[in-house]
N, C-alpha and C positions, 0 to 999 in steps of 0.2 A: 849265608846271607840271602835274604829274599829281596826280590825286586819290588819297587813300590807299586807295580801294577799286578802283582801276584794275587792280591785279594780280590781284584776285579775279575780276574780270570776264574778264580774259584767261585765267585758269586755268580758269574755267567753260567758256569757248569751247574750250579745249584738250580738256577732258574730254568735251564733246559731240562734238567732231571725232574723238577716239579711239574713242568708242562707235560712231559711224556707220562708221568705217573697219573696226572689229572686226566689226560686223554684215555689212558688205559682203564681208569676207574669208571669213566663215563661209558666207554665201549663195553666194558664188562657188565655194568648195570643194564644197559640197553639190551645186551644179548640175553641176560637172565630174564628180563621182562618179556622179551620176544618169545623165549621158550615156553612161557606160561600163556602168553597171548595167543600162541598158535592153537591152543586147545579151545579157545573161546569161539573160534570160527566154526560154524556148523557145517558138517560134511554130510554127504549122502550116506545113510546108514548101511547100504548094501555093498559098499566098496571097502573090502578088507585090505587091499594093497595100499590104499590111501592112508589108512590108519597106521600101517607099518612105516610108511614114509614120514608121516607126521611124527611118529614116535622117535624115529632115528634122527630126524632133523631137530626135534626139540631136545633130545638127549645131547646131541652135538653142540647146540647152542648153549645149553646149560653147563656142560663141562667146559666149553671154551669161555663162557662168561665168568664162571668161577675162577678159571686160571687167570684171566685178565685181572679180576678183582684182587686175588691173592698176590699176583705179581706186582700190581700197582701199589698195594698197601704195605708191602714189605719195604723196609728202609735199608737199602744197601749202599755202601760207600766204598 
């Protein structure tokens, strides 16, 4: 037998889950866009170390953003 408030608890959990999935999707999208926007900024052509740092940072942002997007779009219960 279920209590009369059990559906309210389940509904509250669904709302919290939706909130965190929405935040993850927004964060993932922002990280993916930041990974590409990092290459729009013009750097001094003679600095090879800066290119390596930008590449690693953009790769990290892209992988992290895609992980956030995939994690937030999967529906687990």
